[in-house]
C-alpha positions in Angstrom: -82.1 -54.9 -119.1 -83.6 -52.0 -117.1 -83.2 -54.0 -113.9 -79.5 -54.6 -114.6 -78.9 -50.9 -115.4 -80.6 -49.8 -112.2 -78.5 -52.2 -110.2 -75.3 -50.9 -111.8 -76.3 -47.3 -111.1 -77.1 -48.1 -107.5 -73.7 -49.7 -107.0 -72.0 -46.7 -108.6 -73.9 -44.4 -106.3 -72.8 -46.3 -103.2 -69.2 -46.2 -104.3 -69.3 -42.5 -105.1 -71.0 -41.8 -101.7 -67.8 -42.8 -100.0 -66.0 -39.9 -101.6 -66.4 -36.1 -101.3 -66.0 -33.5 -104.0 -62.7 -32.6 -102.2 -60.3 -31.4 -104.9 -57.9 -28.6 -105.8 -56.9 -30.0 -109.1 -58.5 -30.2 -112.6 -58.7 -32.9 -115.1 -59.8 -36.5 -115.0 -58.9 -38.9 -112.2 -57.2 -41.2 -114.7 -55.0 -38.5 -116.0 -54.1 -37.2 -112.6 -53.4 -40.7 -111.2 -51.1 -41.4 -114.1 -49.4 -38.0 -113.6 -49.0 -38.8 -109.9 -47.4 -42.2 -110.6 -45.0 -40.6 -113.0 -44.0 -37.7 -110.8 -43.4 -39.8 -107.7 -41.5 -42.5 -109.7 -39.5 -40.2 -111.9 -37.5 -38.5 -109.1 -35.4 -40.4 -106.6 -36.2 -39.7 -103.0 -32.8 -40.1 -101.4 -29.6 -38.2 -100.7 -28.0 -37.6 -104.1 -24.5 -38.1 -102.6 -25.3 -41.5 -101.2 -28.3 -42.9 -103.0 -29.3 -46.3 -101.5 -29.8 -49.1 -104.0 -31.7 -51.6 -101.9 -35.2 -52.6 -103.0 -36.8 -51.0 -99.9 -35.5 -47.6 -100.7 -36.4 -48.1 -104.4 -40.0 -49.0 -103.6 -40.4 -45.6 -102.0 -39.7 -44.0 -105.3 -42.6 -45.7 -107.0 -46.2 -44.6 -106.6 -49.1 -47.0 -106.3 -50.5 -47.5 -109.8 -54.1 -47.9 -108.5 -53.8 -45.0 -105.9 -56.9 -42.8 -106.4 -55.1 -40.0 -104.6 -53.5 -37.8 -107.2 -51.5 -34.6 -107.5 -51.6 -33.5 -111.1 -48.3 -32.0 -112.3 -50.0 -30.0 -115.0 -50.4 -27.0 -112.7 -47.5 -27.3 -110.3 -46.7 -24.1 -108.5 -43.5 -24.8 -106.7 -40.8 -22.3 -107.5 -37.5 -24.3 -107.9 -37.6 -27.1 -110.4 -34.0 -27.8 -109.5 -35.3 -29.4 -106.3 -36.6 -32.2 -108.4 -33.3 -32.6 -110.2 -31.1 -33.0 -107.1 -33.0 -36.0 -105.8 -34.2 -34.3 -102.6 -37.9 -34.1 -103.4 -40.6 -35.5 -105.6 -43.3 -33.5 -107.3 -45.8 -34.9 -104.9 -43.8 -33.7 -101.9 -44.0 -30.1 -103.2 -47.4 -29.8 -104.9 -49.9 -30.1 -102.1 -52.5 -31.0 -104.6 -55.3 -33.6 -103.9 -58.5 -35.0 -105.3 -61.0 -37.8 -104.8 -61.0 -37.6 -101.0 -62.4 -40.0 -98.5 -64.1 -37.9 -95.9 -63.5 -38.4 -92.2 -65.6 -36.2 -89.9 -64.3 -35.6 -86.4 -66.9 -35.1 -83.7 -65.6 -34.6 -80.2 -64.8 -38.0 -78.8 -65.6 -40.0 -81.9 -65.6 -39.7 -85.7 -67.4 -41.0 -88.8 -66.5 -42.3 -92.2 -68.3 -44.5 -94.7 -65.3 -46.1 -96.3 -64.1 -49.6 -95.2 -60.5 -48.5 -95.2 -61.2 -46.5 -92.1 -62.0 -48.1 -88.8 -63.1 -46.1 -85.8 -62.9 -47.3 -82.2 -64.0 -44.6 -79.7 -61.7 -41.7 -80.4 -59.1 -43.6 -82.4 -59.4 -43.4 -86.2 -57.3 -46.0 -88.1 -56.5 -45.8 -91.8 -55.6 -49.1 -93.3 -55.2 -48.5 -97.1 -53.8 -46.2 -99.6 -55.8 -43.2 -100.7 -56.5 -39.5 -99.9 -58.4 -38.8 -96.7 -59.8 -35.4 -95.7 -60.2 -34.8 -92.0 -62.3 -32.0 -90.6 -63.7 -31.2 -87.2 -62.4 -31.7 -83.6 -61.2 -34.9 -81.9 -60.7 -34.6 -78.2 -58.2 -37.0 -76.6 -58.2 -38.9 -79.9 -55.7 -40.2 -82.3 -55.3 -40.6 -86.1 -53.4 -43.9 -86.8 -52.1 -44.9 -90.2 -51.4 -48.6 -90.4 -51.4 -49.5 -94.1 -49.3 -52.0 -96.1 -45.7 -50.8 -96.5 -46.2 -50.4 -100.2 -49.1 -47.9 -99.8 -49.0 -44.1 -100.0 -51.5 -42.3 -97.8 -52.4 -38.6 -98.1 -54.1 -36.8 -95.2 -55.8 -33.6 -96.1 -56.4 -31.4 -93.0 -59.3 -29.0 -93.5 -59.7 -27.2 -90.1 -59.0 -30.3 -88.2 -58.1 -30.2 -84.5 -56.8 -33.4 -82.8 -55.5 -33.6 -79.3 -54.1 -36.8 -77.6 -53.3 -37.2 -74.0 -50.2 -39.4 -73.3 -49.7 -40.2 -76.9 -49.3 -39.0 -80.5 -52.1 -37.1 -82.2 -50.9 -38.5 -85.5 -49.3 -42.0 -85.3 -48.0 -43.6 -88.5 -47.3 -47.3 -87.7 -46.8 -48.4 -91.2 -47.0 -47.1 -94.8 -44.7 -46.5 -97.7 -45.1 -42.7 -97.3 -47.6 -40.3 -95.7 -48.4 -36.9 -97.1 -49.9 -34.4 -94.7 -51.6 -31.6 -96.7 -53.2 -28.5 -95.2 -56.0 -26.9 -97.1 -55.5 -23.3 -98.2 -57.0 -21.0 -95.6 -57.4 -23.7 -93.0 -56.0 -23.8 -89.4 -55.3 -27.2 -88.0 -54.0 -28.5 -84.7 -52.1 -31.7 -83.7 -51.3 -31.7 -80.0 -50.0 -34.1 -77.4 -50.5 -33.5 -73.7 -49.0 -35.1 -70.6 -46.3 -37.8 -70.3 -46.2 -40.4 -73.0 -47.4 -43.9 -72.1 -46.1 -46.8 -74.2 -48.9 -48.8 -75.8 -46.9 -51.1 -78.1 -43.3 -51.9 -79.0 -42.7 -48.4 -80.3 -41.2 -45.6 -78.2 -43.7 -43.0 -79.3 -42.5 -39.6 -78.2 -43.9 -36.9 -80.5 -47.2 -35.1 -81.2 -46.6 -36.5 -84.7 -44.8 -39.9 -84.7 -44.1 -41.8 -88.0 -42.2 -44.9 -88.7 -42.3 -44.2 -92.4 -41.4 -41.2 -94.7 -43.7 -38.3 -94.0 -44.1 -35.1 -96.1 -45.9 -32.0 -95.1 -47.2 -29.6 -97.8 -50.2 -27.4 -98.7 -51.1 -23.8 -98.1 -52.8 -23.9 -94.7 -51.6 -23.5 -91.1 -50.6 -26.3 -88.8 -50.2 -25.8 -85.1 -48.2 -28.6 -83.5 -47.5 -28.8 -79.7 -46.1 -31.4 -77.3 -45.9 -30.7 -73.6 -43.3 -33.3 -72.7 -41.4 -34.5 -75.8 -41.0 -33.7 -79.5 -43.1 -32.0 -82.1 -42.7 -34.2 -85.2 -40.7 -37.4 -85.2 -40.0 -39.8 -88.0 -37.8 -42.8 -88.2 -37.3 -42.2 -91.9 -37.3 -39.0 -94.0 -39.2 -35.8 -93.0 -40.0 -33.3 -95.7 -41.7 -30.0 -95.8 -42.9 -28.6 -99.2 -45.1 -25.7 -98.1 -47.5 -24.4 -95.5 -47.2 -22.6 -92.2 -46.1 -24.5 -89.1 -46.2 -23.3 -85.5 -44.4 -25.8 -83.4 -43.9 -25.7 -79.6 -42.2 -28.7 -78.0 -40.5 -29.6 -74.7 -37.7 -31.3 -76.7 -37.0 -31.3 -80.4 -39.2 -29.5 -82.8 -38.6 -31.5 -86.0 -36.7 -34.8 -85.9 -36.0 -37.1 -88.9 -33.8 -40.1 -88.3 -32.7 -40.4 -92.0 -33.1 -36.8 -93.0 -35.0 -33.5 -92.7 -35.6 -31.7 -96.0 -37.3 -28.3 -96.3 -38.2 -26.8 -99.7 -40.6 -24.0 -98.7 -43.1 -22.8 -96.1 -43.0 -20.9 -92.9 -41.7 -22.6 -89.7 -42.1 -21.0 -86.3 -40.4 -23.4 -83.9 -39.9 -22.9 -80.1 -38.2 -26.0 -78.7 -36.7 -27.0 -75.4 -33.8 -28.7 -77.1 -32.9 -28.8 -80.8 -35.4 -27.0 -83.1 -34.5 -29.2 -86.2 -32.6 -32.4 -85.7 -31.5 -35.3 -87.8 -29.4 -38.2 -86.4 -28.8 -41.7 -87.7 -26.2 -43.7 -85.7 -26.5 -46.7 -88.0 -25.8 -45.1 -91.4 -23.2 -42.3 -91.7 -24.7 -41.3 -95.1 -28.0 -40.5 -93.4 -28.9 -38.1 -90.6 -28.6 -35.2 -93.0 -30.5 -31.9 -93.3 -31.2 -30.1 -96.6 -32.9 -26.7 -96.7 -33.6 -25.0 -100.0 -36.1 -22.3 -99.1 -38.8 -21.1 -96.7 -38.8 -18.9 -93.7 -37.5 -20.4 -90.5 -38.0 -18.6 -87.1 -36.3 -21.0 -84.7 -35.8 -20.5 -80.9 -34.2 -23.4 -79.3 -33.0 -24.4 -75.8 -30.1 -26.2 -77.5 -29.0 -26.2 -81.2 -31.3 -24.5 -83.7 -30.3 -26.9 -86.5 -28.3 -30.1 -85.8 -27.3 -32.8 -88.3 -25.3 -36.0 -87.5 -24.3 -36.1 -91.2 -24.2 -33.2 -93.6 -26.1 -29.9 -93.4 -26.7 -28.1 -96.7 -28.5 -24.8 -97.1 -29.3 -23.6 -100.6 -31.8 -20.8 -99.7 -34.3 -19.5 -97.3 -34.7 -16.9 -94.6 -33.4 -17.8 -91.1 -33.9 -16.1 -87.7 -32.1 -18.4 -85.2 -31.8 -17.9 -81.4 -30.1 -20.8 -79.5 -29.5 -21.2 -75.8 -31.0 -17.8 -75.0 -28.6 -16.0 -77.4 -25.2 -14.5 -77.1 -26.2 -12.3 -74.2 -26.5 -15.5 -72.1 -22.8 -16.2 -72.5 -21.7 -14.0 -69.6 -23.8 -16.1 -67.2 -23.5 -19.5 -68.8 -23.0 -22.2 -66.2 -23.4 -25.4 -68.3 -21.1 -28.2 -69.1 -18.9 -28.9 -72.1 -21.2 -31.7 -73.3 -24.1 -29.3 -73.9 -24.4 -27.6 -77.3 -26.1 -24.3 -78.0 -25.2 -23.7 -81.6 -27.1 -21.9 -84.4 -26.3 -24.4 -87.2 -24.3 -27.5 -86.5 -23.3 -30.7 -88.4 -21.0 -33.6 -87.8 -20.3 -33.7 -91.6 -19.7 -31.0 -94.1 -21.8 -27.8 -93.6 -22.4 -26.1 -96.9 -24.2 -22.7 -97.5 -24.8 -21.4 -101.0 -27.6 -19.0 -100.5 -30.0 -17.6 -97.8 -30.5 -14.7 -95.4 -29.4 -15.5 -91.8 -29.8 -13.7 -88.5 -28.1 -15.8 -85.8 -28.0 -15.1 -82.1 -26.3 -18.1 -80.4 -24.9 -18.9 -77.0 -22.3 -21.2 -78.6 -20.9 -21.2 -82.2 -23.2 -19.6 -84.8 -22.0 -22.0 -87.6 -20.2 -25.1 -86.7 -19.0 -28.3 -88.3 -16.9 -31.2 -87.0 -15.4 -31.5 -90.4 -15.6 -28.7 -93.1 -17.6 -25.5 -93.5 -18.1 -24.2 -97.0 -19.8 -20.8 -97.4 -20.3 -19.8 -101.0 -23.0 -17.1 -100.6 -25.7 -15.7 -98.4 -26.2 -12.7 -96.1 -25.4 -13.1 -92.4 -26.0 -11.1 -89.2 -24.3 -12.9 -86.4 -24.0 -12.4 -82.7 -22.5 -15.3 -80.7 -21.0 -16.1 -77.3 -18.3 -18.2 -79.0 -17.1 -18.5 -82.6 -19.1 -17.1 -85.5 -17.8 -19.8 -87.9 -15.9 -22.9 -86.8 -14.7 -26.0 -88.5 -12.7 -28.8 -87.0 -11.0 -29.2 -90.4 -11.3 -26.5 -93.1 -13.3 -23.3 -93.2 -13.7 -22.1 -96.8 -15.5 -18.8 -97.6 -15.7 -17.9 -101.3 -18.7 -15.6 -101.1 -21.3 -14.0 -98.8 -22.0 -10.8 -96.9 -21.2 -11.4 -93.3 -21.6 -9.0 -90.4 -20.4 -10.5 -87.1 -21.3 -7.9 -84.5 -20.3 -10.0 -81.5 -18.1 -13.1 -81.1 -15.3 -14.6 -79.1 -13.4 -15.6 -82.2 -14.7 -14.7 -85.7 -13.7 -17.4 -88.2 -11.8 -20.5 -87.1 -10.6 -23.8 -88.6 -7.6 -26.1 -88.8 -7.2 -24.4 -92.1 -9.0 -21.3 -93.3 -9.3 -20.2 -96.9 -11.0 -17.0 -97.8 -11.3 -16.3 -101.5 -14.3 -14.0 -101.7 -17.2 -12.3 -100.0 -17.4 -9.3 -97.6 -16.8 -9.9 -93.9 -17.1 -7.4 -91.1 -16.4 -8.6 -87.6 -15.9 -7.5 -84.0 -14.3 -10.1 -81.7 -13.3 -10.2 -78.0 -10.4 -12.5 -79.0 -9.0 -13.4 -82.5 -10.5 -12.3 -85.7 -9.5 -15.2 -88.0 -7.8 -18.1 -86.2 -6.1 -21.2 -87.6 -5.4 -24.2 -85.4 -5.9 -22.0 -82.3 -5.9 -24.6 -79.6 -8.6 -25.0 -76.9 -10.4 -21.7 -76.2 -12.9 -21.2 -73.4 -15.3 -18.9 -75.1 -16.9 -15.8 -73.8 -19.0 -17.7 -71.3 -16.0 -19.8 -70.1 -17.9 -23.1 -70.8 -17.2 -23.9 -74.4 -14.2 -26.2 -74.6 -15.1 -28.1 -77.8 -12.9 -26.3 -80.3 -9.5 -27.9 -79.8 -6.7 -28.0 -82.4 -3.0 -29.0 -82.4 -0.7 -26.3 -83.8 1.6 -26.9 -86.7 1.6 -29.4 -89.5 -0.3 -28.3 -92.6 -2.3 -25.6 -90.8 -2.6 -22.5 -92.9 -4.5 -19.3 -93.2 -5.0 -18.2 -96.8 -6.6 -15.0 -98.0 -6.8 -14.8 -101.8 -9.9 -12.5 -102.2 -12.8 -10.8 -100.6 -13.1 -7.8 -98.3 -12.4 -8.2 -94.6 -12.7 -5.6 -91.9 -12.1 -6.6 -88.3 -12.0 -5.0 -84.9 -10.3 -7.3 -82.4 -9.1 -7.6 -78.8 -6.9 -10.6 -79.7 -4.9 -11.4 -82.8 -6.2 -10.2 -86.1 -4.9 -12.8 -88.6 -3.8 -15.6 -86.3 -2.1 -18.6 -87.9 -0.8 -21.3 -85.6 0.9 -22.5 -88.7 1.5 -20.5 -92.0 -0.1 -17.3 -93.2 -0.3 -16.4 -96.9 -2.1 -13.4 -98.4 -2.3 -13.3 -102.3 -5.4 -11.2 -102.8 -8.4 -9.4 -101.3 -8.5 -6.5 -98.9 -8.0 -6.8 -95.2 -8.4 -4.1 -92.6 -7.4 -5.0 -89.0 -8.1 -2.6 -86.1 -6.6 -3.8 -82.9 -5.6 -5.3 -80.6 -5.0 -2.6 -78.1 -3.4 -4.9 -75.5 0.3 -5.8 -75.6 -0.3 -9.6 -75.5 -1.5 -9.9 -79.1 -0.8 -8.6 -82.5 -2.6 -7.7 -85.7 -0.6 -10.5 -87.4 0.4 -13.7 -85.6 2.0 -16.7 -87.4 4.3 -19.5 -86.4 5.5 -21.0 -89.6 6.1 -18.1 -91.9 3.9 -15.3 -93.2 4.1 -14.0 -96.7 2.2 -11.6 -98.9 2.2 -11.8 -102.7 -0.8 -9.7 -103.6 -3.9 -8.0 -102.1 -4.0 -5.3 -99.5 -3.5 -5.6 -95.8 -3.9 -2.6 -93.5 -3.4 -3.0 -89.7 -3.3 -0.6 -86.7 -2.8 -2.0 -83.3 -0.6 -2.5 -80.3 3.2 -2.9 -80.6 4.0 -5.5 -77.9 3.5 -8.6 -80.1 3.3 -6.9 -83.5 4.7 -8.6 -86.6 5.3 -7.8 -90.3 5.2 -10.2 -93.1 8.3 -12.3 -93.7 11.2 -11.9 -96.2 9.8 -14.5 -98.6 7.1 -12.0 -99.5 7.0 -10.6 -103.1 4.9 -7.5 -102.3 6.0 -4.5 -100.4 5.0 -4.2 -96.7 5.7 -1.3 -94.4 5.6 -1.7 -90.6 6.2 1.3 -88.3 5.7 2.5 -84.8 2.9 5.0 -84.3 3.8 6.1 -80.7 0.6 6.3 -78.7 -2.0 7.3 -81.2 -5.6 7.7 -80.3 -8.6 6.2 -82.1 -9.7 8.5 -84.9 -6.1 9.5 -85.8 -5.8 9.6 -89.6 -3.1 7.5 -91.4 -2.1 8.3 -95.0 0.6 6.8 -97.3 1.6 8.7 -100.4 4.1 7.9 -103.1 6.9 10.2 -104.3 4.6 12.0 -106.7 2.1 12.8 -103.9 -0.5 10.2 -105.0 -2.4 8.7 -102.1 -1.9 5.0 -101.9 -3.8 4.4 -98.6 -5.8 6.6 -96.3 -7.7 5.3 -93.3 -8.8 6.2 -89.8 -8.4 3.4 -87.1 -11.3 3.0 -84.8 -9.1 2.0 -81.9 -6.0 3.4 -80.2 -2.8 2.1 -81.7 1.0 2.0 -81.4 1.9 0.4 -84.7 0.8 0.5 -88.3 1.2 -2.1 -91.0 0.6 -1.3 -94.7 1.0 -3.7 -97.6 -0.4 -3.0 -101.1 0.6 -3.8 -104.7 1.5 -0.1 -105.1 4.5 -0.4 -102.7 7.5 -1.4 -104.7 10.8 -2.8 -103.5 12.7 0.4 -104.3 10.1 3.1 -103.9 10.1 6.2 -101.7 6.9 7.0 -99.7 5.6 9.5 -97.1 3.7 8.1 -94.2 1.6 10.5 -92.1 0.1 9.6 -88.8 -1.9 12.5 -87.5 0.5 15.5 -87.5 3.6 13.3 -87.7 5.2 12.4 -91.1 8.1 10.2 -92.1 9.8 9.4 -95.3 10.3 5.7 -96.1 12.7 4.4 -98.7 12.3 0.7 -99.5 15.3 -1.5 -100.0 13.5 -4.7 -100.5 9.9 -5.8 -100.0 9.9 -5.7 -96.2 10.4 -2.4 -94.3 10.7 -2.4 -90.5 9.7 -5.9 -89.6 9.9 -4.9 -85.9 11.0 -1.3 -86.3 9.1 1.9 -86.4 9.0 5.6 -87.2 12.2 7.3 -86.4 14.4 4.3 -86.9 12.7 1.5 -88.8 15.4 -1.0 -89.7 14.3 -1.3 -93.3 14.1 -4.9 -94.5 15.1 -6.3 -91.2 13.6 -9.8 -90.6 13.6 -10.3 -86.9 10.6 -12.5 -86.6 8.3 -14.9 -88.2 8.1 -16.9 -85.1 6.2 -15.8 -82.0 9.1 -16.0 -79.5 10.9 -13.3 -81.5 8.1 -10.7 -81.3 9.2 -7.6 -79.4 8.2 -4.0 -78.8 9.5 -1.8 -81.7 10.9 0.5 -79.0 13.6 -2.0 -78.2 15.2 -1.2 -81.6 15.1 2.6 -81.4 
């Protein structure tokens, strides 16, 4: 009996010797393992809009029941539980917890580990089974390889580990169901690739981290990733970041996920030769998406900062984006139309609900080949082309947006603004609908082509907009309709554009529109409007000249000071009635205006305004108000 007991104790000691005390969780292994299985299985791991139903994708949602690696959900610290409800992340993606580690010690050109699931050949360490593995030390010109069954989940815990590989990936995931890379709190880790990549098997390995499976990064430590000739992190599946600090320098893309890139938290400092964050799947239109819900992203890219071949969704985070050298490079840009230097770009719908954004882009700051939907967030934008562009619809229902420099401010085949606060300065149009093919400030951006007419429409129903423009202010190559909100337009000063420009009728039924600009192509709203609108000549008034409109009782309706020189003024507010009498003062000059209908002086001006005359609505009819004096 004693002999049998000693034998059992010896066997147990040998088994326990393969593990370290590595843990940042509490509770029994059995409890934690059960929690891990539940947390990974309870939340789907796919795009909620297009959840795959095939068995391969379903298997990725189920944890290994015998997996000794655990991440107890009893003390989860991630901030947004909604991330688990929208099918983008599992608890294990976010927690960064670990226990029962198998220890791998890196020692220069070799390594050591007592567990049979780890094989070591020279400086190559290969992990062949599920479990949690802690790596520490330095591996010079070495490689960590994961080649486990495709049903196994593997967690790599990096605890001051430094791995450098010449001509290959420092971390190479050949096969697994999913790999978690967790950085220990307070640790600094390195995964680096040097030199040109050399193919050693059938896979086109081209990243410092290269995975053929899902890969999720989390934890509270720091990871330095560098690649001299190719990409930082590449996966042929989903790439997720749930926490930690990442400093990534790459000759090409920083983060690349074929099926998706999803970021919940963490700090990402990426300096990339091409796209900083990229997702592209040419085989499945529902994949190739990017989803960002939080974190701090400092991205400096040679091409696009964020680029998705499908949808791009931002639900939070702090962003500082510089693409293509920034907007100051537009004046010397000498590239071709096939090159893209955008801040945020998607082929599918681009949606922003929250976040703080500072974008300095050579090309468009925010761009979609379909729709842009901005529901919230704070923006500081400087761009060499458009601030916001959609090939189809641009819809802004909320946000605080300051566009300090752009070619055109907001553009789309249709534009709908129903809320938010927008301030912009443009070298051409302020808000443009179906505006044709523009060349951009640098003369090289010919991507934004529309055909005029059809159902193209510019609608303003809410929000606050203030623009200073060199081109048209509200420019609809189609119809223009204002039913709410407040719009101030300063400019243009040149005679070839107007504060308003529409082709298929322009009406105002509510809201406030104030404009001061040139007279050569100036327009008023059309006769179908149901709110009073006054258009007058202002002579040659200098910037800083005060404009004031009062009613017959002396009450001030509008008072403003244009920041540009101007020759015409347009005022439309709900306080202007179809039969009211008003006094308009421009500097030292005053004029009494009596309305006889909703539209006063469509192309007239002070000293002879042709009240109610509707001479325009179509661009060929726009003339200098002086022609009617």
